[in-house]
Structure formats: structure tokens, C-alpha cells
C-alpha positions in Angstrom: -7.8 -18.1 -10.3 -10.6 -16.4 -12.3 -14.0 -16.0 -10.9 -12.9 -16.1 -7.0 -14.5 -14.1 -4.4 -12.9 -13.4 -1.3 -14.5 -13.6 2.4 -14.7 -10.4 4.2 -13.6 -11.2 7.9 -12.0 -9.4 11.0 -9.2 -10.2 13.3 -8.4 -8.5 16.4 -4.7 -7.2 17.0 -3.1 -4.5 18.9 -6.3 -3.6 20.3 -8.0 -2.8 17.1 -10.5 -4.8 14.9 -8.8 -5.1 11.4 -10.8 -6.1 8.3 -9.3 -8.2 5.8 -10.2 -9.7 2.4 -9.4 -13.8 2.6 -8.8 -15.0 -1.1 -8.7 -18.6 0.3 -7.0 -21.1 -2.1 -5.0 -24.3 -1.1 -1.7 -23.2 -1.3 0.6 -23.3 1.8 2.4 -19.8 1.4 0.6 -16.6 2.4 1.0 -13.3 0.7 -0.1 -10.3 2.6 -1.0 -7.2 0.7 -1.0 -3.9 2.2 -2.6 -0.8 0.4 -1.5 3.0 0.3 -2.6 5.8 2.5 -6.3 6.3 3.0 -7.1 3.3 0.3 -8.3 -0.2 1.6 -8.1 -3.8 1.0 -10.2 -3.5 -2.5 -7.2 -1.9 -4.0 -6.1 -5.1 -4.9 -9.0 -7.1 -5.9 -7.8 -7.5 -9.4 -4.4 -8.5 -8.5 -5.4 -11.0 -5.9 -7.8 -12.9 -7.6 -5.0 -13.8 -10.1 -2.6 -14.8 -7.4 -5.1 -17.0 -5.3 -3.9 -20.0 -7.4 -0.4 -20.0 -6.1 -0.9 -18.2 -2.8 -3.4 -17.8 0.4 -3.9 -14.2 -0.5 -4.6 -11.6 2.5 -5.4 -7.9 1.8 -6.5 -5.9 4.6 -7.9 -2.4 5.3 -4.9 -0.9 7.6 -5.8 0.9 10.9 -8.0 4.0 10.3 -9.1 2.9 6.7 -11.8 1.1 5.1 -13.9 -1.0 7.5 -10.8 -1.3 10.3 -11.0 0.9 13.5 -9.6 3.9 13.8 -6.8 4.0 16.1 -6.6 6.6 19.2 -3.0 5.8 19.4 -2.1 7.1 16.2 -0.4 5.8 12.9 3.5 5.9 13.5 5.4 3.7 10.7 6.1 1.4 13.3 2.5 0.7 14.4 1.7 -0.3 10.8 4.5 -2.8 10.7 3.3 -4.2 13.8 -0.3 -4.9 12.8 1.3 -7.0 9.9 3.1 -9.2 11.9 0.2 -9.7 14.5 -2.1 -10.3 11.8 0.1 -13.1 10.3 0.4 -14.6 13.6 -3.2 -14.5 14.4 -4.1 -16.2 11.0 -1.1 -18.8 11.5 0.3 -17.3 8.3 4.2 -17.0 9.4 6.3 -17.1 7.3 4.8 -15.0 4.7 5.2 -12.9 1.8 4.5 -9.3 2.0 3.7 -6.6 -0.7 3.2 -2.9 0.0 2.2 -0.1 -2.1 2.7 3.6 -1.2 2.3 3.6 2.5 2.2 0.0 2.4 5.7 0.2 1.3 6.7 2.7 3.8 5.5 0.2 6.3 7.1 -2.6 4.7 10.6 -0.9 5.5 10.5 -1.4 9.3 8.9 -4.9 8.7 11.7 -6.1 7.1 14.3 -4.5 9.4 12.6 -5.7 12.7 10.9 -8.8 11.7 12.2 -10.1 8.4 12.8 -13.4 10.2 9.2 -14.2 9.5 9.3 -12.7 5.9 10.5 -14.7 2.8 9.9 -12.2 0.1 9.4 -8.4 0.4 8.2 -6.1 -2.2 8.2 -2.1 -1.6 6.1 -0.6 -4.2 6.9 3.0 -5.5 7.4 4.4 -1.9 10.6 5.2 -0.2 11.7 7.0 3.0 11.2 10.9 3.3 12.5 13.5 2.6 14.6 12.9 -0.4 17.1 15.8 -0.8 18.6 14.9 -4.2 17.5 17.2 -6.9 15.5 14.7 -8.8 14.0 14.0 -5.5 12.9 17.6 -5.2 11.6 17.9 -8.6 9.3 14.8 -8.1 8.2 16.5 -4.8 7.0 19.6 -6.5 5.2 17.9 -9.4 3.2 15.6 -7.0 2.5 18.9 -4.9 0.9 20.6 -7.9 -1.0 17.8 -8.7 -2.5 17.2 -5.4 -5.2 19.6 -4.5 -7.2 20.1 -1.4 -9.2 17.0 -0.6 -12.6 17.8 0.1 -14.5 17.0 3.3 -17.4 15.3 1.5 -19.3 15.1 -1.6 -23.0 15.9 -2.3 -23.5 12.8 -4.3 -21.5 10.0 -6.7 -21.7 12.1 -9.6 -19.8 14.8 -8.0 -17.3 12.5 -6.2 -16.4 11.0 -9.8 -15.7 14.5 -11.1 -13.4 15.4 -8.4 -11.8 11.7 -8.6 -11.5 12.2 -12.5 -10.0 15.5 -12.1 -7.2 14.0 -9.8 -6.5 10.9 -11.9 -7.7 11.6 -15.6 -5.8 8.5 -16.6 -8.0 6.2 -14.6 -10.9 4.5 -16.1 -14.5 5.0 -15.2 -14.9 1.6 -13.4 -11.9 1.9 -11.4 -13.0 5.4 -9.9 -16.6 4.4 -9.4 -14.6 1.5 -7.6 -13.0 3.7 -5.2 -16.1 6.0 -4.8 -17.8 2.7 -3.4 -14.9 1.4 -1.1 -13.2 4.8 0.1 -16.5 6.8 0.6 -19.6 6.1 2.9 -22.9 8.4 3.7 -22.9 10.1 7.0 -25.7 11.2 8.8 -26.5 14.2 6.5 -26.4 12.0 3.5 -23.2 13.5 2.3 -20.6 11.1 0.8 -17.4 11.1 3.3 -14.2 9.8 3.6 -14.0 6.3 5.3 -10.5 7.0 6.6 -9.5 8.7 9.9 -8.8 11.9 9.2 -6.0 11.9 11.5 -4.1 10.0 9.0 -3.3 13.0 6.9 -0.9 14.4 9.5 1.2 11.6 7.7 1.5 13.6 4.6 3.2 16.6 6.1 5.9 17.1 8.9 4.6 14.3 11.0 5.6 11.7 8.2 8.8 13.5 7.5 10.0 13.2 11.0 10.2 9.3 10.4 12.3 9.7 7.3 15.8 9.0 9.0 14.4 6.1 11.1 13.2 4.7 7.7 16.5 5.1 5.6 18.0 3.5 8.9 15.9 0.6 8.6 16.8 -0.2 5.1 20.1 -1.4 5.9 18.8 -3.7 8.4 16.3 -5.4 6.3 17.3 -9.3 6.3 14.7 -10.8 4.0 14.8 -10.7 0.0 13.4 -7.4 -1.0 12.4 -5.8 -4.5 11.9 -2.1 -4.6 9.3 -1.9 -7.3 9.0 1.4 -9.0 6.7 2.9 -11.9 9.1 4.3 -14.7 6.9 7.6 -14.7 6.3 8.0 -10.8 5.7 11.4 -9.5 6.3 9.5 -6.0 9.5 7.6 -5.8 12.1 8.9 -8.0 14.8 7.0 -9.9 17.7 7.9 -7.8 16.2 7.4 -4.6 14.9 3.7 -5.8 18.3 3.1 -6.7 19.7 4.0 -3.4 17.1 2.2 -1.5 17.9 -1.0 -3.4 21.6 -0.8 -2.8 21.2 -0.2 0.9 19.0 -3.5 1.5 21.5 -6.3 1.8 19.3 -8.7 -0.4 17.9 -6.0 -2.3 17.2 -5.7 -6.1 15.2 -2.8 -8.1 13.0 -3.5 -11.0 10.8 -0.7 -13.1 7.4 -1.3 -14.4 7.7 0.4 -17.8 5.3 3.2 -18.8 3.7 3.5 -15.6 3.1 5.8 -12.7 2.7 5.6 -9.0 -0.3 3.7 -9.4 1.6 0.8 -11.1 -0.6 -2.2 -10.0 -4.0 -0.5 -11.3 -2.2 0.9 -14.5 0.0 -2.2 -15.4 -1.5 -5.1 -13.5 -0.4 -8.0 -15.8 3.3 -6.9 -16.0 3.2 -6.3 -12.1 1.9 -9.9 -11.6 4.7 -11.2 -13.9 7.4 -9.5 -12.0 6.0 -10.4 -8.7 6.0 -13.9 -9.5 9.5 -13.9 -11.3 10.7 -12.5 -7.7 8.5 -14.6 -5.5 10.1 -17.8 -7.1 13.4 -16.8 -6.7 
């Protein structure tokens, strides 16, 4: 639906005010989109607008990100999944379709395992349980660590922020990088551009997140809804062997790969991703 603009709204779930974008439309099916670590609902803008003619599309800022509340109780993967269900319940959107990218995919695993009866189709976008001890998995992890430098606490100007984002992701178009600056950063009291996301979330990138790995591997076999593991063929986050293992463990699971794209598949190849999503969602 070209030219559509979302409404910015809030819903109170699990003791938190959660911000979401409601893309409207008269469709009876609801598609809930969850972004990755420290991102925000606007990650999906270019995807949501083109799906709004077939779905009521809801893209939300996860707890601790964007304009949603920071969570004093933390960011365990089960709480992310619970938030999704309570958002759907509050909006009268059960049953629903769920698509998660990166950390959103991670949340989708327990979501499908424990609330699969509420979901018609589940899409796990380029992320899986960690750690992956296969040789390919270890190589992927090393490459990812080499690329991820220490994140600055803040920036003195949008130009300085742009230089840092461009260094991290040189393959991104300038307008996409400026969009990230607009929605991922905010001005603090000292006039510096700082992250909107709660710093506590970054514990998930280390040993705290790894502790959830066995639980998540366990969850895969419990997922009861139709599920697609969607991987970028050149991903430096989800390696091919792990993606195949995930799909094989899920009772109604399939694996699709988006060619010539990496972890940011929905940004790098949006048209191809939409095509694959539509094929899966009519199944």
C-alpha cells in the first residue's frame, strides 16, 4: 500500500508502556514485526508499507528500545516473548503472524514454543540459539567479533554519528544510515547524541545471552506453528549449518535463504524478502 503512513501509539503490557506503529489497513490478519537488538519499530518501515494492503501490520519498539519503557526487571528472552503475546491480546489481534529479525527472531523461538496456539505463521529472521559450537559457527562468530568495534557512548554531531555508522556498515545507503541516526539516537541534557536503548540490553551480547542457549535449543522442538527460518546467504550471524539444524528440529519448519545478502536481509533485499514472506504466509 504505497503512501501509507503509520499511527504512533502506546499500549501498556507487563507493567511497561510499549510504543508501536500501527500501519492500519482493513485486513483481518495481523502481522507483528519485532526488530533486532537496540533497533526500533522504524526498522520495518519499507517492509510494513508494502504489506499493509494484506495485513494489519504492527511494528513495535521492544522493551528498552525506541520510545518504549526501559525495564527494571531485565531483558530475558522469555519476557520478550511474553510482551509480544500481551501486545496481541491487548490489540485483539489473536491469532497473529509473527516475523522477527535478529533479537526479534531469538524472541520468536520461545514465542512459538509456549504460545504457538496463538500464531498461524512464525518467521525467524537470521538469528538462532547461541552458542553454535560447529566449526562454521565458530568461524562466523570470529568474523562478527572482528567487525564489531566498541560502541561509543555518544556523538557530538549527526555527522560524527554518520561516520561511525558508515564505518560499521559500509554497504548501507546514506539515507538508511541517517534514518538509523534519527530513530536510534536522542539528544541528552548535554547536547550529545546518545543511544535511545537501555545500556542494560548489551549484557545480552555476552555471557548472559549465552546462558539462554540451551533453553532456546530446547524450545525449537516445541514450536507448534508453521515456521520459516529465513537466512541471508552471506550472513555473519546465522551460519548455514545452524540454520539447517534449526529447521530440522522444528516440527513444521522450513528453511529459506535470501541470496546475495547478509544479516540485514530485510534492508539489503526488501523486495525479495517480501516475496518470500508472502509465499510462506499464504501456505
